[in-house]
N, C-alpha and C positions, 0 to 999 in steps of 0.2 A: 171077385173083382175083375172087370173087363180089362183087355189089353190097353185100351185107350186110357182108362182110369188109372191103371198101373203106371203107365208112362207119365201121366200128369202128376201123380204122387211122386214118382222118381225125379221128375224135373224140378218140382218145388223143393224137394229134399236137397237135391244137388245145389240149387241156387241158394238155399238157406245155408248150407254147409260152407260153400266157398265165399259167400258174403260175410259170414261170421268170421272166417279166417282173414278175410280182407280188411275188416275193421278192428282186428286185434291191436294194431298200433294205437288206435284211438283209445282203446280200453286201457292198455298199459300206460299210456301217456296220462290218462285221467287219474291213475293212482297217485301220480305226482313224483317229483324228484326227491322227496324226503325218504322214500322207500328204495333201498338198493335193489338192483336187478336180481341179486342173489337171494334176497329175502322173497321177492316176487316168485322166483323159480321154486323155492322150497314150498311156498304156499300152493303153487300150482300142483306140485307133486302130492302134497298132503291132502288137499281137498278133492283132487281128482281120484285119489285112492279111496277116500270115503264114499264118494258118489258111485264109483265103479263097484265097490263092495255092495252097496244097496242094489245097484242094477243087476249084478250077478245073482244076488239072492232072489230078487223079484222075478227075474227071467229064468231062474233055476238052471244057471249055467255052472253050478259048482262042480258037477261031474266033469265038465270039460276042463275046468281049472285043475282038478285033481289029476286028470289024465296027463296034463302037461307036466305037473310037478313030479309025477312018477317016472318021467322020461328024462334022464340026465342030459342027453344030447340036446333036447329041446330047451331045457332049462339053461344050459350054457349058451345056446344061441340067443335066447331072450335076455340073458345078462349082457351080451354084446349089443343087442339092439336097444336095451335100456340105456346103456352108456351113450350110444349115438343119439337117441332122442333127447336125452338130458342135455347133451352138447348143443343140439339144434334149438331146443327151447331156450336155453341160457343165452346162446348167441343172439337169438331173435329179440329177446327182452333187452339185452344189452344194446343191440343196434337201435331199438326204439329210444331208449333213454339217452343214447349218445348221438342222436340225430344222424343215424345212418339208415333211415327207412328206404332210401333209394337203392342202397346196396342190397338190402333185404329183398326188395322187389326184383332186382336183377337176379339174385340167387334163385328165386322161385320161378322166374322165367327160364333160367338155364336148366332147372331140374328135369323137365320132360326129356330134353335132349341128352342129358347125362344118363338118364334111365336107359335110353337106347344103347349107349356105349357100355353101360354096366351089363346089359343083357348080352352083349357080345362077349364080354370078359368072363362073366360068371355062369351064363346059361348057354353059351355058344350059339346065340341067335344070329342068324344071317342078317346083315344090313342091306337094305335095298338102296339103289342109287340116290334117291331123294333124301333118305336118311343120312347117308354119307355127306351129301351136300349141306344138309342142315347142320350137322355137327361141325363141319369145316367153317361154315359161316359164323357159328357161335364162338368157335375157338379164335377165329380172326378178330371178332369183336373184343374179346378179352385181351388178346395180344396187342391190338391197337392201343388199348388203354394203358397196358403195361409199358410197351416200347415207345409209343408215340407221345404219351403224356406222363409217363413215370408214375403211374398210379396202379397199385396192385389191389384189385377188388377182393381183398382177403375175406371180408365179411360175407360177400356173395358166394365165394368158393367154399367156405366152411359150411354155410347153410345148405348149399346145393349138395356138397359132398356128403355131409352127415345124413341128410334126409334121403339122398339117393342110395347110400350104403344101407341105411335102415330099411328102406323098401326092398332092397335086394335080399337081405337076410330074412325078412318076413315072408317074402315070396318063396324062398327056398324051403322054409320050415312048414309053411302051409297052415299055420294057426290062424283062426278067424280074428278079425281086428279087435273086437271087444275083449275076448279072452286074452289075447296077446298083450293088449295095453294094460289090462288089469294085472297080469303077472309082472309086467315091466314096472308098473307104478309101485307094486308091493315090494319089489326088489329095491327100488329107489327110496322107498319110504324111510327105512332106518337112517340112511345118510341125510335125508332131508330133515328129519327130526333132530339128528345130531347137530347139523349145521345151524338149525334154528336155536338150539340150546346154546351154541357158541355165541350167536348174535345177542341173545338175552344176557349171557354172562358178561359180554363186553358192553352191554347197554346200548347196542346199536339196532335192536329190533324195534319196529314201529307198531306191530300188531298189538292191539289191546292197550296201547300206551297213550291214546288220545282220541283221534277222530273216528267216530262210528262209521262215517261214510267210507273212509279208507279201509277200515276193518271189513266192511261189507264187500268192497271191491276185491280185497284179497281172498275172502271166502269164495267170491264169484269166479276166481281163477279156475276153480275146479269145474264149474259149469261150462265156462267157455272152452275148456279142454275136452270135456266128454260129449257135450251136446252136438258139436259139429261132426264128431266121429260117428255118432249114432245116425245123424242125417246122411253122412257120406255112405254108410253101409246101406241105408234104405235106397239111396240113389243108385249106387253101384249095382244093386240087385235088379233094378228095373230099367236101366238105360244101357244103350250100347256103349262100348268103349270109346268110340269116336265122339259121340255126343258128350260123354263125361269129360273127355280130353279137351273139348272146346270150352266147356263151362269152367274148367280149372284155371283158365287164364284170367278169370274174374278176380281171383285173389291177388296176384302180383299187380294187376292193373289198379285195383283199389289202393294197394300199398304205394304205387307210383303217384297216383293223384293225391293221396294223403301227404306224402313227403313233399311234393312240389307246392300244392295249393294251401294246405293247412299248416304244415310245419315249416314252410318257406325254406326248404333245403335247396341249395343252388343246383341248377341243371345246366352243366357246362357243355361245351362242344364235345369233350371226351365222352360224357354221358350219352349225348345224342348219337354219336357214331357207334358206340358200343351197343346201346339199346337197339339202334337201327339194324345192326348185324344180327342180334338175337331175334328180333321180330321177324326179319327175313327168313332166318333159319326155322323159326316156329311156323311160319306160313308154309314152307316146304314140308315140314314134318306133318302139319295138319292135312295138307293135300294128300300126302302119301298115306296117312292113316285112314282117311275117308275112302281113298281108292282101294286100299286093301280090304276095308270093311265091305265095300260093294262087291268085290270079287268073292269074298267069303259067303255073302248072302245070296249071290246069284245062283239060280237053280242049275244043276248039272244036266246037260242035254242027254 
């Protein structure tokens, strides 16, 4: 495959990935208010585990999985990352069902800047001046909302923090995304099945209790978890980091548009100021990333 063809495939894969993540609020909203966020979360774990098992078998990744399972340190790290991703998934589903999609959007706008800060803390990466300015702008936006308007965007902070720390752990251990997610979901699977059993015992479970459409959507939670990740892996292998970084803003932008125009969530002055600071910080971060990428790509005289 030619380089141009590779880049086209990567671009389409990345657009597909971030678009799917961007419309997840619509998907979870479609399931309906009769299903609790926690039942949706358990089904996301169960069906993702099933799909990933099939994918691992078809792609013959079982040796990679066994290699991870034989290393206690890796397994412990993946237990921690599994806990973090379950918190992230659960909080996101709860945010959609509780009409906090704007806060979810803000959390994923903050995430790239938080990753820079985590790089400093965990990997001793040096911060460039524009990165420092970007982080300060984002922090100012959050502080303005807290101090000036008395609102703590705790949903945003939990989403950004859990996903940022998840990414930091996964970066440190160096396990590929598919294998890592498979081990994580298998670690979470017993707890998901146990909780599902509790819901049935308390007659609070909805799955297989009525609507076939709802049942199909709950089963589909596995697909909307695994497919974007596969597309992300395809895109990440073929695109530059700067290009992938620009496309990732599609996800929180779609969340923002969904929250305001489809779910009619109020967009107050506090939101405008906070989002404005975050967007300004992201603009600086993007400029810095592109500049760094050009310097790296420039030929050495």
